[in-house]
C-alpha positions as CSV (number, residue, x, y, z in Angstrom):
1,X,-1.6,-37.7,24.7
2,X,0.6,-37.3,27.7
3,X,2.0,-33.8,28.0
4,X,5.0,-32.7,29.9
5,X,5.5,-29.0,30.6
6,X,8.6,-26.9,30.0
7,X,9.9,-25.5,33.3
8,X,13.1,-23.6,32.7
9,X,15.3,-22.8,35.7
10,X,19.0,-22.1,36.1
11,X,19.5,-25.8,36.9
12,X,17.7,-27.2,33.9
13,X,17.7,-24.5,31.2
14,X,19.7,-26.8,29.0
15,X,16.6,-29.0,28.7
16,X,14.4,-27.0,26.4
17,X,11.7,-29.6,25.9
18,X,10.4,-32.6,27.8
19,X,12.4,-35.8,28.1
20,X,9.7,-37.9,26.6
21,X,11.5,-38.8,23.4
22,X,12.2,-35.2,22.3
23,X,16.0,-35.8,22.1
24,X,15.6,-39.5,21.3
25,X,18.3,-40.2,23.9
26,X,20.7,-37.7,22.4
27,X,23.3,-36.1,24.6
28,X,25.0,-34.3,21.8
29,X,25.9,-30.8,23.0
30,X,25.8,-29.5,19.4
31,X,22.3,-30.7,18.9
32,X,21.1,-29.0,22.1
33,X,22.9,-25.8,21.2
34,X,21.3,-25.8,17.7
35,X,17.8,-26.4,19.2
36,X,18.4,-23.6,21.8
37,X,19.2,-21.2,19.0
38,X,16.2,-22.3,16.9
39,X,13.8,-21.9,19.8
40,X,15.3,-18.6,20.8
41,X,14.8,-17.3,17.3
42,X,11.3,-18.7,17.3
43,X,10.5,-16.9,20.6
44,X,11.7,-13.6,19.0
45,X,10.2,-14.0,15.6
46,X,7.2,-16.4,15.7
47,X,5.3,-15.5,18.9
48,X,3.0,-12.6,19.4
49,X,4.2,-9.9,21.7
50,X,1.8,-11.0,24.5
51,X,2.9,-14.7,24.0
52,X,6.5,-13.7,24.2
53,X,6.0,-11.6,27.4
54,X,4.0,-14.3,29.1
55,X,6.3,-17.2,28.3
56,X,9.5,-15.3,29.1
57,X,8.0,-14.0,32.4
58,X,6.6,-17.4,33.4
59,X,9.5,-19.7,32.4
60,X,12.6,-17.5,32.6
61,X,11.7,-14.9,35.2
62,X,9.7,-17.4,37.4
63,X,6.6,-15.2,37.7
64,X,3.2,-16.6,38.5
65,X,0.3,-16.3,36.0
66,X,-1.6,-14.0,38.4
67,X,1.4,-11.7,38.7
68,X,1.8,-11.5,34.9
69,X,-1.9,-10.9,34.5
70,X,-1.8,-8.1,37.0
71,X,1.1,-6.5,35.2
72,X,-0.6,-6.8,31.8
73,X,-4.1,-5.8,33.1
74,X,-5.7,-9.0,31.9
75,X,-7.3,-12.1,33.5
76,X,-5.0,-14.9,34.6
77,X,-6.8,-17.3,32.3
78,X,-5.8,-15.1,29.4
79,X,-2.1,-15.4,30.5
80,X,-2.6,-19.2,30.7
81,X,-4.0,-19.3,27.2
82,X,-1.0,-17.2,25.8
83,X,1.5,-19.5,27.5
84,X,-0.3,-22.6,26.2
85,X,-0.5,-21.3,22.6
86,X,3.2,-20.2,22.7
87,X,4.3,-23.5,24.1
88,X,2.3,-25.4,21.4
89,X,3.8,-23.1,18.6
90,X,7.3,-23.7,19.9
91,X,6.8,-27.4,20.1
92,X,5.5,-27.4,16.6
93,X,8.5,-25.4,15.3
94,X,10.9,-27.7,17.2
95,X,9.2,-30.8,15.6
96,X,10.6,-29.8,12.2
97,X,14.2,-30.1,13.5
98,X,13.9,-33.4,15.4
99,X,14.8,-36.6,13.5
């Protein structure tokens, strides 16, 4: 299975998931806004505290895994695992809302 990663920056934060069929060609602003709200709520309510810290620091704050690991006092592979599990959980939650 081909995986594309989520890289959120100021220029592309409107694209919450990969382009590989996620939106099914939709450019509907309402659909995007609804998905942003769903994923924002999922980040707040469905992820563990460590997953939330790791994914927000990595994708929204642009920190490297090693930098996050140093701040948390854990190994960088642990940070990588938290990011991967959080991304998988968010993708799973989002799949319920895609046609």
